[in-house]
All heavy atoms as TSV, in Angstrom:
chain	resi	resn	atom	element	x	y	z
A	1	MET	N	N	100.656	105.900	74.608
A	1	MET	CA	C	100.858	104.602	75.220
A	1	MET	C	C	100.546	103.523	74.194
A	1	MET	O	O	99.582	103.608	73.458
A	1	MET	CB	C	99.974	104.459	76.450
A	1	MET	CG	C	100.171	103.142	77.168
A	1	MET	SD	S	99.255	103.055	78.701
A	1	MET	CE	C	100.592	103.274	79.819
A	2	ASN	N	N	101.348	102.486	74.170
A	2	ASN	CA	C	101.189	101.390	73.233
A	2	ASN	C	C	99.984	100.542	73.632
A	2	ASN	O	O	99.872	100.087	74.760
A	2	ASN	CB	C	102.480	100.554	73.237
A	2	ASN	CG	C	102.490	99.506	72.158
A	2	ASN	OD1	O	101.511	99.324	71.447
A	2	ASN	ND2	N	103.593	98.821	72.037
A	3	ALA	N	N	99.094	100.289	72.690
A	3	ALA	CA	C	97.882	99.524	72.973
A	3	ALA	C	C	98.195	98.051	73.236
A	3	ALA	O	O	97.421	97.363	73.888
A	3	ALA	CB	C	96.902	99.651	71.814
A	4	ASP	N	N	99.318	97.543	72.729
A	4	ASP	CA	C	99.695	96.145	72.913
A	4	ASP	C	C	100.447	95.904	74.216
A	4	ASP	O	O	100.806	94.778	74.524
A	4	ASP	CB	C	100.565	95.673	71.751
A	4	ASP	CG	C	99.811	95.709	70.428
A	4	ASP	OD1	O	98.584	95.529	70.448
A	4	ASP	OD2	O	100.464	95.912	69.392
A	5	LYS	N	N	100.696	96.940	74.963
A	5	LYS	CA	C	101.464	96.835	76.197
A	5	LYS	C	C	100.610	96.164	77.272
A	5	LYS	O	O	99.507	96.602	77.567
A	5	LYS	CB	C	101.864	98.242	76.637
A	5	LYS	CG	C	102.882	98.294	77.711
A	5	LYS	CD	C	103.258	99.748	77.937
A	5	LYS	CE	C	104.456	99.849	78.804
A	5	LYS	NZ	N	104.837	101.221	79.043
A	6	LYS	N	N	101.133	95.060	77.854
A	6	LYS	CA	C	100.408	94.335	78.884
A	6	LYS	C	C	101.310	94.112	80.083
A	6	LYS	O	O	102.518	93.975	79.952
A	6	LYS	CB	C	99.933	92.989	78.354
A	6	LYS	CG	C	98.939	93.141	77.236
A	6	LYS	CD	C	98.316	91.832	76.880
A	6	LYS	CE	C	97.483	92.063	75.657
A	6	LYS	NZ	N	96.212	91.580	75.658
A	7	LEU	N	N	100.712	94.079	81.243
A	7	LEU	CA	C	101.448	93.825	82.471
A	7	LEU	C	C	101.719	92.335	82.576
A	7	LEU	O	O	100.797	91.527	82.532
A	7	LEU	CB	C	100.650	94.306	83.685
A	7	LEU	CG	C	101.287	94.111	85.051
A	7	LEU	CD1	C	102.625	94.845	85.134
A	7	LEU	CD2	C	100.363	94.608	86.138
A	8	ARG	N	N	102.990	91.973	82.662
A	8	ARG	CA	C	103.415	90.580	82.782
A	8	ARG	C	C	104.458	90.471	83.878
A	8	ARG	O	O	105.211	91.402	84.128
A	8	ARG	CB	C	104.049	90.093	81.477
A	8	ARG	CG	C	103.166	90.207	80.280
A	8	ARG	CD	C	102.567	88.887	79.989
A	8	ARG	NE	N	101.843	88.977	78.727
A	8	ARG	CZ	C	100.767	88.279	78.507
A	8	ARG	NH1	N	100.320	87.462	79.405
A	8	ARG	NH2	N	100.136	88.388	77.379
A	9	ARG	N	N	104.531	89.313	84.544
A	9	ARG	CA	C	105.589	89.058	85.505
A	9	ARG	C	C	106.874	88.747	84.743
A	9	ARG	O	O	106.847	88.053	83.737
A	9	ARG	CB	C	105.239	87.858	86.395
A	9	ARG	CG	C	104.085	88.128	87.309
A	9	ARG	CD	C	103.856	87.010	88.279
A	9	ARG	NE	N	103.429	85.798	87.586
A	9	ARG	CZ	C	103.758	84.574	87.973
A	9	ARG	NH1	N	104.520	84.367	89.006
A	9	ARG	NH2	N	103.314	83.533	87.310
A	10	THR	N	N	107.986	89.259	85.219
A	10	THR	CA	C	109.259	88.985	84.570
A	10	THR	C	C	109.804	87.644	85.035
A	10	THR	O	O	109.427	87.118	86.071
A	10	THR	CB	C	110.296	90.082	84.875
A	10	THR	OG1	O	110.426	90.218	86.284
A	10	THR	CG2	C	109.901	91.397	84.260
A	11	THR	N	N	110.700	87.113	84.230
A	11	THR	CA	C	111.354	85.854	84.555
A	11	THR	C	C	112.861	86.047	84.455
A	11	THR	O	O	113.336	87.068	83.972
A	11	THR	CB	C	110.912	84.742	83.593
A	11	THR	OG1	O	111.188	85.148	82.255
A	11	THR	CG2	C	109.432	84.427	83.729
A	12	GLY	N	N	113.601	85.075	84.909
A	12	GLY	CA	C	115.058	85.132	84.800
A	12	GLY	C	C	115.684	86.025	85.844
A	12	GLY	O	O	115.190	86.144	86.970
A	13	LYS	N	N	116.768	86.702	85.463
A	13	LYS	CA	C	117.525	87.508	86.427
A	13	LYS	C	C	116.780	88.756	86.882
A	13	LYS	O	O	117.105	89.329	87.908
A	13	LYS	CB	C	118.880	87.893	85.856
A	13	LYS	CG	C	118.800	88.810	84.666
A	13	LYS	CD	C	120.175	89.193	84.169
A	13	LYS	CE	C	120.015	90.133	82.999
A	13	LYS	NZ	N	120.794	91.309	83.113
A	14	GLU	N	N	115.775	89.199	86.134
A	14	GLU	CA	C	115.009	90.388	86.515
A	14	GLU	C	C	114.021	90.111	87.643
A	14	GLU	O	O	113.612	91.010	88.338
A	14	GLU	CB	C	114.254	90.933	85.301
A	14	GLU	CG	C	115.160	91.441	84.219
A	14	GLU	CD	C	114.377	91.845	82.986
A	14	GLU	OE1	O	113.260	91.339	82.791
A	14	GLU	OE2	O	114.896	92.664	82.221
A	15	ALA	N	N	113.635	88.851	87.811
A	15	ALA	CA	C	112.652	88.483	88.822
A	15	ALA	C	C	113.353	88.143	90.129
A	15	ALA	O	O	114.233	87.299	90.159
A	15	ALA	CB	C	111.841	87.284	88.343
A	16	MET	N	N	112.961	88.804	91.209
A	16	MET	CA	C	113.569	88.499	92.502
A	16	MET	C	C	112.718	87.483	93.275
A	16	MET	O	O	113.238	86.501	93.754
A	16	MET	CB	C	113.758	89.768	93.314
A	16	MET	CG	C	114.760	90.691	92.682
A	16	MET	SD	S	115.523	91.850	93.776
A	16	MET	CE	C	116.569	90.847	94.763
A	17	LEU	N	N	111.430	87.728	93.374
A	17	LEU	CA	C	110.574	86.801	94.101
A	17	LEU	C	C	109.595	86.158	93.116
A	17	LEU	O	O	109.775	85.027	92.728
A	17	LEU	CB	C	109.843	87.537	95.229
A	17	LEU	CG	C	109.079	86.695	96.219
A	17	LEU	CD1	C	109.976	85.662	96.866
A	17	LEU	CD2	C	108.451	87.563	97.286
A	18	PHE	N	N	108.598	86.872	92.702
A	18	PHE	CA	C	107.648	86.371	91.709
A	18	PHE	C	C	107.717	87.140	90.396
A	18	PHE	O	O	107.009	86.829	89.451
A	18	PHE	CB	C	106.213	86.441	92.243
A	18	PHE	CG	C	105.929	85.476	93.351
A	18	PHE	CD1	C	105.746	85.917	94.640
A	18	PHE	CD2	C	105.850	84.124	93.098
A	18	PHE	CE1	C	105.474	85.044	95.673
A	18	PHE	CE2	C	105.584	83.230	94.117
A	18	PHE	CZ	C	105.396	83.686	95.412
A	19	GLY	N	N	108.525	88.185	90.324
A	19	GLY	CA	C	108.650	88.971	89.106
A	19	GLY	C	C	107.639	90.093	88.979
A	19	GLY	O	O	107.516	90.696	87.915
A	20	ILE	N	N	106.915	90.386	90.043
A	20	ILE	CA	C	105.885	91.425	90.001
A	20	ILE	C	C	106.508	92.804	89.811
A	20	ILE	O	O	106.100	93.565	88.930
A	20	ILE	CB	C	105.029	91.402	91.284
A	20	ILE	CG1	C	104.330	90.054	91.450
A	20	ILE	CG2	C	104.023	92.541	91.289
A	20	ILE	CD1	C	103.357	89.723	90.362
A	21	CYS	N	N	107.481	93.151	90.626
A	21	CYS	CA	C	108.095	94.480	90.544
A	21	CYS	C	C	108.823	94.673	89.214
A	21	CYS	O	O	108.795	95.757	88.642
A	21	CYS	CB	C	109.047	94.706	91.720
A	21	CYS	SG	S	108.196	94.818	93.300
A	22	GLY	N	N	109.464	93.620	88.720
A	22	GLY	CA	C	110.129	93.700	87.416
A	22	GLY	C	C	109.130	93.938	86.295
A	22	GLY	O	O	109.372	94.724	85.379
A	23	GLY	N	N	107.997	93.260	86.374
A	23	GLY	CA	C	106.945	93.456	85.372
A	23	GLY	C	C	106.340	94.840	85.440
A	23	GLY	O	O	106.068	95.467	84.413
A	24	MET	N	N	106.148	95.333	86.663
A	24	MET	CA	C	105.610	96.683	86.824
A	24	MET	C	C	106.601	97.720	86.307
A	24	MET	O	O	106.198	98.724	85.719
A	24	MET	CB	C	105.269	96.945	88.293
A	24	MET	CG	C	104.065	96.174	88.772
A	24	MET	SD	S	103.727	96.380	90.524
A	24	MET	CE	C	103.375	98.113	90.624
A	25	SER	N	N	107.889	97.477	86.523
A	25	SER	CA	C	108.890	98.434	86.054
A	25	SER	C	C	108.920	98.500	84.531
A	25	SER	O	O	109.077	99.574	83.961
A	25	SER	CB	C	110.276	98.087	86.600
A	25	SER	OG	O	110.772	96.908	86.009
A	26	LYS	N	N	108.751	97.365	83.865
A	26	LYS	CA	C	108.693	97.369	82.397
A	26	LYS	C	C	107.421	98.060	81.912
A	26	LYS	O	O	107.444	98.813	80.941
A	26	LYS	CB	C	108.745	95.947	81.859
A	26	LYS	CG	C	110.112	95.344	81.884
A	26	LYS	CD	C	110.104	93.982	81.213
A	26	LYS	CE	C	111.494	93.412	81.144
A	26	LYS	NZ	N	111.518	92.112	80.451
A	27	PHE	N	N	106.319	97.791	82.578
A	27	PHE	CA	C	105.035	98.361	82.175
A	27	PHE	C	C	105.029	99.882	82.312
A	27	PHE	O	O	104.552	100.589	81.434
A	27	PHE	CB	C	103.906	97.749	83.002
A	27	PHE	CG	C	102.541	98.167	82.574
A	27	PHE	CD1	C	101.944	97.588	81.463
A	27	PHE	CD2	C	101.833	99.132	83.266
A	27	PHE	CE1	C	100.675	97.955	81.056
A	27	PHE	CE2	C	100.568	99.516	82.875
A	27	PHE	CZ	C	99.988	98.926	81.763
A	28	PHE	N	N	105.552	100.383	83.433
A	28	PHE	CA	C	105.560	101.821	83.683
A	28	PHE	C	C	106.846	102.502	83.236
A	28	PHE	O	O	107.003	103.708	83.428
A	28	PHE	CB	C	105.326	102.108	85.170
A	28	PHE	CG	C	103.952	101.736	85.633
A	28	PHE	CD1	C	103.774	100.706	86.539
A	28	PHE	CD2	C	102.835	102.405	85.169
A	28	PHE	CE1	C	102.510	100.355	86.981
A	28	PHE	CE2	C	101.571	102.064	85.592
A	28	PHE	CZ	C	101.403	101.032	86.503
A	29	ASN	N	N	107.777	101.740	82.665
A	29	ASN	CA	C	109.051	102.258	82.162
A	29	ASN	C	C	109.842	102.968	83.272
A	29	ASN	O	O	110.305	104.089	83.104
A	29	ASN	CB	C	108.829	103.181	80.959
A	29	ASN	CG	C	110.095	103.370	80.160
A	29	ASN	OD1	O	110.994	102.538	80.206
A	29	ASN	ND2	N	110.170	104.464	79.438
A	30	LEU	N	N	109.960	102.284	84.413
A	30	LEU	CA	C	110.707	102.781	85.559
A	30	LEU	C	C	111.751	101.739	85.954
A	30	LEU	O	O	111.688	100.597	85.520
A	30	LEU	CB	C	109.777	103.037	86.750
A	30	LEU	CG	C	108.729	104.116	86.581
A	30	LEU	CD1	C	107.753	104.084	87.746
A	30	LEU	CD2	C	109.387	105.480	86.497
A	31	ASP	N	N	112.674	102.130	86.814
A	31	ASP	CA	C	113.679	101.211	87.313
A	31	ASP	C	C	113.033	100.230	88.299
A	31	ASP	O	O	112.239	100.626	89.151
A	31	ASP	CB	C	114.794	102.010	87.997
A	31	ASP	CG	C	115.930	101.134	88.461
A	31	ASP	OD1	O	116.306	100.214	87.707
A	31	ASP	OD2	O	116.438	101.367	89.566
A	32	ALA	N	N	113.396	98.952	88.190
A	32	ALA	CA	C	112.817	97.929	89.062
A	32	ALA	C	C	113.174	98.183	90.519
A	32	ALA	O	O	112.374	97.912	91.414
A	32	ALA	CB	C	113.286	96.544	88.632
A	33	SER	N	N	114.353	98.724	90.782
A	33	SER	CA	C	114.757	99.009	92.158
A	33	SER	C	C	113.850	100.062	92.788
A	33	SER	O	O	113.517	99.975	93.972
A	33	SER	CB	C	116.205	99.495	92.206
A	33	SER	OG	O	117.059	98.489	91.751
A	34	LEU	N	N	113.441	101.034	92.009
A	34	LEU	CA	C	112.534	102.066	92.497
A	34	LEU	C	C	111.189	101.453	92.880
A	34	LEU	O	O	110.645	101.762	93.949
A	34	LEU	CB	C	112.335	103.160	91.447
A	34	LEU	CG	C	111.327	104.248	91.788
A	34	LEU	CD1	C	111.799	105.057	92.993
A	34	LEU	CD2	C	111.080	105.145	90.606
A	35	ILE	N	N	110.670	100.585	92.051
A	35	ILE	CA	C	109.400	99.919	92.340
A	35	ILE	C	C	109.526	99.094	93.617
A	35	ILE	O	O	108.647	99.119	94.482
A	35	ILE	CB	C	108.961	99.027	91.165
A	35	ILE	CG1	C	108.767	99.842	89.891
A	35	ILE	CG2	C	107.708	98.231	91.513
A	35	ILE	CD1	C	107.588	100.765	89.909
A	36	ARG	N	N	110.632	98.378	93.758
A	36	ARG	CA	C	110.846	97.544	94.950
A	36	ARG	C	C	110.924	98.392	96.217
A	36	ARG	O	O	110.338	98.046	97.245
A	36	ARG	CB	C	112.108	96.713	94.785
A	36	ARG	CG	C	111.949	95.616	93.758
A	36	ARG	CD	C	113.204	94.770	93.614
A	36	ARG	NE	N	113.008	93.801	92.564
A	36	ARG	CZ	C	113.632	93.823	91.395
A	36	ARG	NH1	N	114.535	94.758	91.149
A	36	ARG	NH2	N	113.373	92.912	90.488
A	37	VAL	N	N	111.651	99.493	96.146
A	37	VAL	CA	C	111.772	100.379	97.308
A	37	VAL	C	C	110.407	100.952	97.676
A	37	VAL	O	O	110.035	100.988	98.859
A	37	VAL	CB	C	112.800	101.504	97.042
A	37	VAL	CG1	C	112.717	102.589	98.097
A	37	VAL	CG2	C	114.199	100.931	96.974
A	38	LEU	N	N	109.646	101.396	96.692
A	38	LEU	CA	C	108.312	101.935	96.961
A	38	LEU	C	C	107.411	100.878	97.589
A	38	LEU	O	O	106.613	101.174	98.482
A	38	LEU	CB	C	107.685	102.484	95.676
A	38	LEU	CG	C	108.323	103.745	95.114
A	38	LEU	CD1	C	107.712	104.095	93.760
A	38	LEU	CD2	C	108.187	104.903	96.086
A	39	TRP	N	N	107.543	99.627	97.131
A	39	TRP	CA	C	106.728	98.537	97.670
A	39	TRP	C	C	107.082	98.275	99.135
A	39	TRP	O	O	106.211	98.083	99.972
A	39	TRP	CB	C	106.934	97.277	96.833
A	39	TRP	CG	C	105.751	96.371	96.908
A	39	TRP	CD1	C	105.537	95.388	97.830
A	39	TRP	CD2	C	104.611	96.388	96.079
A	39	TRP	NE1	N	104.337	94.783	97.600
A	39	TRP	CE2	C	103.740	95.371	96.524
A	39	TRP	CE3	C	104.223	97.143	94.986
A	39	TRP	CZ2	C	102.521	95.104	95.932
A	39	TRP	CZ3	C	103.017	96.858	94.393
A	39	TRP	CH2	C	102.179	95.872	94.860
A	40	VAL	N	N	108.375	98.292	99.446
A	40	VAL	CA	C	108.818	98.070	100.830
A	40	VAL	C	C	108.364	99.220	101.729
A	40	VAL	O	O	107.886	99.003	102.848
A	40	VAL	CB	C	110.348	97.887	100.890
A	40	VAL	CG1	C	110.865	97.932	102.314
A	40	VAL	CG2	C	110.760	96.586	100.219
A	41	VAL	N	N	108.489	100.441	101.241
A	41	VAL	CA	C	108.051	101.600	102.019
A	41	VAL	C	C	106.544	101.521	102.288
A	41	VAL	O	O	106.088	101.768	103.411
A	41	VAL	CB	C	108.422	102.923	101.300
A	41	VAL	CG1	C	107.738	104.113	101.940
A	41	VAL	CG2	C	109.935	103.111	101.296
A	42	ALA	N	N	105.776	101.158	101.263
A	42	ALA	CA	C	104.327	101.030	101.441
A	42	ALA	C	C	104.002	99.939	102.458
A	42	ALA	O	O	103.062	100.082	103.251
A	42	ALA	CB	C	103.665	100.722	100.100
A	43	THR	N	N	104.793	98.874	102.478
A	43	THR	CA	C	104.568	97.797	103.440
A	43	THR	C	C	104.818	98.279	104.859
A	43	THR	O	O	104.019	98.015	105.762
A	43	THR	CB	C	105.485	96.601	103.111
A	43	THR	OG1	O	105.173	96.126	101.793
A	43	THR	CG2	C	105.284	95.476	104.113
A	44	PHE	N	N	105.922	98.996	105.072
A	44	PHE	CA	C	106.243	99.466	106.413
A	44	PHE	C	C	105.313	100.591	106.886
A	44	PHE	O	O	105.071	100.720	108.084
A	44	PHE	CB	C	107.705	99.908	106.509
A	44	PHE	CG	C	108.650	98.755	106.600
A	44	PHE	CD1	C	109.544	98.512	105.586
A	44	PHE	CD2	C	108.636	97.908	107.695
A	44	PHE	CE1	C	110.423	97.439	105.659
A	44	PHE	CE2	C	109.509	96.837	107.785
A	44	PHE	CZ	C	110.405	96.594	106.759
A	45	LEU	N	N	104.800	101.379	105.961
A	45	LEU	CA	C	103.879	102.450	106.338
A	45	LEU	C	C	102.450	101.947	106.515
A	45	LEU	O	O	101.588	102.686	106.993
A	45	LEU	CB	C	103.910	103.572	105.292
A	45	LEU	CG	C	105.200	104.375	105.210
A	45	LEU	CD1	C	105.100	105.407	104.099
A	45	LEU	CD2	C	105.512	105.045	106.543
A	46	GLY	N	N	102.200	100.721	106.093
A	46	GLY	CA	C	100.875	100.146	106.265
A	46	GLY	C	C	99.851	100.706	105.299
A	46	GLY	O	O	98.678	100.800	105.629
A	47	VAL	N	N	100.288	101.088	104.107
A	47	VAL	CA	C	99.388	101.623	103.094
A	47	VAL	C	C	98.635	100.449	102.459
A	47	VAL	O	O	99.188	99.696	101.668
A	47	VAL	CB	C	100.168	102.405	102.012
A	47	VAL	CG1	C	99.230	102.931	100.953
A	47	VAL	CG2	C	100.973	103.520	102.648
A	48	GLY	N	N	97.381	100.288	102.812
A	48	GLY	CA	C	96.605	99.167	102.288
A	48	GLY	C	C	97.154	97.854	102.817
A	48	GLY	O	O	97.552	97.752	103.964
A	49	SER	N	N	97.193	96.870	101.983
A	49	SER	CA	C	97.750	95.555	102.321
A	49	SER	C	C	98.717	95.141	101.226
A	49	SER	O	O	98.414	94.252	100.426
A	49	SER	CB	C	96.635	94.524	102.447
A	49	SER	OG	O	95.740	94.901	103.449
A	50	PRO	N	N	99.895	95.762	101.145
A	50	PRO	CA	C	100.818	95.496	100.047
A	50	PRO	C	C	101.249	94.035	99.924
A	50	PRO	O	O	101.398	93.535	98.818
A	50	PRO	CB	C	102.024	96.376	100.348
A	50	PRO	CG	C	101.575	97.358	101.338
A	50	PRO	CD	C	100.404	96.778	102.034
A	51	ILE	N	N	101.414	93.351	101.046
A	51	ILE	CA	C	101.844	91.949	100.967
A	51	ILE	C	C	100.738	91.088	100.374
A	51	ILE	O	O	100.994	90.255	99.498
A	51	ILE	CB	C	102.267	91.442	102.365
A	51	ILE	CG1	C	103.498	92.216	102.827
A	51	ILE	CG2	C	102.536	89.950	102.335
A	51	ILE	CD1	C	103.909	91.946	104.246
A	52	LEU	N	N	99.517	91.308	100.798
A	52	LEU	CA	C	98.383	90.557	100.253
A	52	LEU	C	C	98.190	90.883	98.769
A	52	LEU	O	O	97.971	89.987	97.955
A	52	LEU	CB	C	97.114	90.866	101.044
A	52	LEU	CG	C	95.851	90.164	100.580
A	52	LEU	CD1	C	95.998	88.655	100.709
A	52	LEU	CD2	C	94.659	90.644	101.374
A	53	ILE	N	N	98.283	92.147	98.421
A	53	ILE	CA	C	98.144	92.568	97.018
A	53	ILE	C	C	99.228	91.927	96.163
A	53	ILE	O	O	98.966	91.438	95.064
A	53	ILE	CB	C	98.181	94.102	96.908
A	53	ILE	CG1	C	96.947	94.703	97.573
A	53	ILE	CG2	C	98.296	94.548	95.460
A	53	ILE	CD1	C	97.012	96.199	97.767
A	54	TYR	N	N	100.460	91.892	96.673
A	54	TYR	CA	C	101.579	91.290	95.943
A	54	TYR	C	C	101.312	89.808	95.680
A	54	TYR	O	O	101.516	89.321	94.565
A	54	TYR	CB	C	102.873	91.461	96.745
A	54	TYR	CG	C	104.111	91.084	95.986
A	54	TYR	CD1	C	104.795	92.027	95.239
A	54	TYR	CD2	C	104.600	89.790	96.012
A	54	TYR	CE1	C	105.938	91.688	94.530
A	54	TYR	CE2	C	105.737	89.441	95.310
A	54	TYR	CZ	C	106.409	90.393	94.575
A	54	TYR	OH	O	107.524	90.048	93.871
A	55	LEU	N	N	100.847	89.097	96.694
A	55	LEU	CA	C	100.570	87.667	96.526
A	55	LEU	C	C	99.429	87.416	95.544
A	55	LEU	O	O	99.493	86.492	94.726
A	55	LEU	CB	C	100.261	87.035	97.882
A	55	LEU	CG	C	101.443	86.951	98.838
A	55	LEU	CD1	C	100.991	86.455	100.201
A	55	LEU	CD2	C	102.536	86.061	98.274
A	56	VAL	N	N	98.401	88.241	95.605
A	56	VAL	CA	C	97.287	88.101	94.656
A	56	VAL	C	C	97.783	88.365	93.231
A	56	VAL	O	O	97.457	87.624	92.296
A	56	VAL	CB	C	96.120	89.044	95.029
A	56	VAL	CG1	C	95.098	89.120	93.920
A	56	VAL	CG2	C	95.489	88.589	96.333
A	57	MET	N	N	98.604	89.402	93.074
A	57	MET	CA	C	99.149	89.718	91.743
A	57	MET	C	C	100.024	88.585	91.228
A	57	MET	O	O	100.048	88.303	90.027
A	57	MET	CB	C	99.953	91.021	91.802
A	57	MET	CG	C	99.100	92.253	92.003
A	57	MET	SD	S	100.064	93.751	92.284
A	57	MET	CE	C	100.814	93.995	90.695
A	58	ALA	N	N	100.745	87.906	92.128
A	58	ALA	CA	C	101.624	86.804	91.723
A	58	ALA	C	C	100.831	85.659	91.100
A	58	ALA	O	O	101.334	84.953	90.233
A	58	ALA	CB	C	102.423	86.309	92.923
A	59	PHE	N	N	99.594	85.481	91.523
A	59	PHE	CA	C	98.776	84.401	90.974
A	59	PHE	C	C	97.903	84.842	89.797
A	59	PHE	O	O	97.506	84.022	88.984
A	59	PHE	CB	C	97.898	83.787	92.074
A	59	PHE	CG	C	98.705	83.017	93.088
A	59	PHE	CD1	C	98.953	83.557	94.334
A	59	PHE	CD2	C	99.244	81.796	92.763
A	59	PHE	CE1	C	99.706	82.871	95.267
A	59	PHE	CE2	C	100.000	81.085	93.680
A	59	PHE	CZ	C	100.232	81.632	94.935
A	60	ILE	N	N	97.627	86.137	89.689
A	60	ILE	CA	C	96.746	86.635	88.631
A	60	ILE	C	C	97.499	87.025	87.368
A	60	ILE	O	O	97.083	86.719	86.259
A	60	ILE	CB	C	95.900	87.814	89.143
A	60	ILE	CG1	C	94.934	87.344	90.207
A	60	ILE	CG2	C	95.166	88.505	88.011
A	60	ILE	CD1	C	94.140	88.456	90.852
A	61	ILE	N	N	98.617	87.722	87.535
A	61	ILE	CA	C	99.366	88.252	86.389
A	61	ILE	C	C	100.163	87.124	85.732
A	61	ILE	O	O	100.938	86.440	86.421
A	61	ILE	CB	C	100.291	89.402	86.831
A	61	ILE	CG1	C	99.482	90.545	87.411
A	61	ILE	CG2	C	101.142	89.892	85.654
A	61	ILE	CD1	C	100.302	91.649	88.006
A	62	PRO	N	N	100.017	86.936	84.437
A	62	PRO	CA	C	100.757	85.858	83.761
A	62	PRO	C	C	102.233	86.213	83.590
A	62	PRO	O	O	102.616	87.385	83.589
A	62	PRO	CB	C	100.067	85.754	82.393
A	62	PRO	CG	C	99.474	87.100	82.172
A	62	PRO	CD	C	99.127	87.635	83.528
A	63	LYS	N	N	103.060	85.167	83.442
A	63	LYS	CA	C	104.490	85.370	83.199
A	63	LYS	C	C	104.679	85.862	81.772
A	63	LYS	O	O	103.871	85.578	80.888
A	63	LYS	CB	C	105.256	84.056	83.363
A	63	LYS	CG	C	105.360	83.598	84.793
A	63	LYS	CD	C	106.198	82.345	84.862
A	63	LYS	CE	C	106.297	81.862	86.293
A	63	LYS	NZ	N	107.060	80.613	86.383
A	64	GLU	N	N	105.781	86.608	81.569
A	64	GLU	CA	C	106.076	87.066	80.213
A	64	GLU	C	C	106.473	85.882	79.349
A	64	GLU	O	O	106.977	84.870	79.844
A	64	GLU	CB	C	107.174	88.130	80.236
A	64	GLU	CG	C	108.537	87.631	80.661
A	64	GLU	CD	C	109.554	88.742	80.736
A	64	GLU	OE1	O	109.248	89.887	80.399
A	64	GLU	OE2	O	110.680	88.454	81.157
A	65	LEU	N	N	106.206	86.007	78.075
A	65	LEU	CA	C	106.527	84.944	77.139
A	65	LEU	C	C	108.007	84.973	76.824
A	65	LEU	O	O	108.601	86.032	76.674
A	65	LEU	CB	C	105.704	85.114	75.865
A	65	LEU	CG	C	104.178	85.151	76.086
A	65	LEU	CD1	C	103.480	85.498	74.795
A	65	LEU	CD2	C	103.693	83.846	76.649
A	66	ALA	N	N	108.603	83.816	76.718
A	66	ALA	CA	C	110.048	83.730	76.468
A	66	ALA	C	C	110.439	84.115	75.085
A	66	ALA	O	O	109.822	84.363	74.192
A	66	ALA	CB	C	110.523	82.310	76.730
């Protein structure tokens, strides 16, 4: 794993709402659609508090540099 790799929110066309799922997909090297589907499934199954976690991440995780 690259030591310089940091979790950042995506911007532009990759970001749908706050860019959290796009940033996670880059960080974990997965498809953004897969991350989004997993997030929606976790929300409907009531696993933890995905909506609250998403909002907290939107304010904590910095945007990627242009």
